[in-house]
N, C-alpha and C positions, 0 to 999 in steps of 0.2 A: 063600559062608559063608551059612548060613540065620539069621537071627535073628529071634527073636521080641520084640514090646515089648508091657508091660503097664504103664498108666499111670493114675495115682489109683485105686486099688486100695480105698482106704478101709475095709479089713479091719476096721477098729475101730469103725464105725459103721452099717454096713449087713452084713445078711446076705449072705457071699458066697456066688456062684457057683462053680461047681470050677474051679479052673483048668486048663486041657488045653494042654499043650505037645506041639505035632508032635513025632513019631517023628525026623524029621531034621535038626530044630533043633540047632543047636552053642551057639547063644549066647542066654541069656534075659535080659532088659533088662526090671526093674521099677524107672520114674520114677514121679516125683511122689509124692504122699502115699500112702503103703502102709499104714501103722498106726501108732498112737499110742505103741504098746510092741510091744516083740518078741514078748510072749506071744501076741499077737493075729495076728502074721502067720504066713503060708503057709508051709512049711518048703520050702527048695529047696535040694538038696544037691549038689554044692557050693554055698555060698554066698559071695559076695564083697558087701560094703556098701561103699559109697563115698557120704558125706554131704558134701552142696556146700550151701555158704548158711546153715547151721544157726544 
């Protein structure tokens, strides 16, 4: 299984670089501080949000 990990993207406080997901990737993990609000987060389809330690 090919997994690609993104961590601490901080999309809400800094200009974001394009998020490139490899063609052979089966699972994307977006961990850490992604964004303060969902409206600022990049869209992944489908999306599973698991919030731990909020």
